C-alpha positions in Angstrom: 0.0 0.0 0.0 1.3 3.5 -0.7 -0.1 6.6 1.0 -1.2 9.7 -0.8 -3.1 12.7 0.1 -6.5 14.4 -2.0 -6.2 17.7 -3.0 -8.6 18.3 0.3 -5.5 17.4 2.5 -6.7 14.0 3.7 -4.8 11.0 3.4 -5.5 7.4 2.3 -3.6 4.4 1.1 -3.9 2.7 -2.7 -2.7 -0.6 -2.9 0.1 -0.1 -5.8 -0.6 -3.4 -7.5 -4.0 -2.2 -8.7 -2.5 1.2 -10.0 -2.7 1.1 -14.5 -1.5 4.6 -14.8 -0.4 8.1 -13.1 -0.8 11.2 -15.2 -0.4 15.1 -14.7 -3.0 17.2 -16.3 -1.6 19.3 -13.9 -3.2 17.7 -11.0 -1.4 14.0 -10.4 -4.3 11.5 -11.2 -3.9 7.9 -10.5 -6.1 5.4 -12.6 -6.6 1.9 -10.8 -7.3 -1.2 -13.3 -10.9 -1.1 -12.0 -11.2 2.5 -13.7 -11.5 4.3 -10.4 -9.4 7.6 -10.6 -8.0 9.6 -7.8 -6.6 13.3 -7.9 -3.9 13.9 -5.3 -1.3 16.3 -4.2 1.8 13.9 -4.9 3.7 14.5 -7.9 4.2 11.4 -10.2 8.1 10.9 -9.2 7.0 10.7 -5.4 4.5 8.2 -6.2 6.9 6.2 -8.3 9.4 6.1 -5.4 6.6 4.6 -3.1 5.7 2.2 -5.4 9.0 0.9 -6.0 9.8 1.0 -2.1 6.0 -1.2 -1.6 7.4 -3.5 -4.5 10.7 -4.2 -2.8 9.0 -4.9 0.5 7.0 -7.5 -0.8 10.0 -8.8 -2.7 8.5 -8.3 -6.1 11.6 -6.3 -7.2 15.7 -7.1 -6.1 17.3 -4.9 -3.5 20.2 -3.0 -4.7 23.1 -3.3 -2.5 22.9 0.0 -0.2 25.6 -0.8 2.3 28.5 -1.4 0.0 29.2 -4.7 0.9 30.4 -7.5 -1.3 28.5 -10.6 -1.4 29.8 -13.4 1.1 31.0 -16.4 -0.4 
């Protein structure tokens, strides 16, 4: 789940697995696979960062070597 903010300032969560598109017209609009649309305050880059973190947290994306430690073998 990612946390986003409606234009009125109310925060809510969206399941990132159901996001189909993210567009700016100029407000950021998230469209889900079921056709529902949400207009949010966050920009596309902020949402993309949250989605990547979410996918990494559920092991759908590989993690990058953040610590600079070589593989142990």
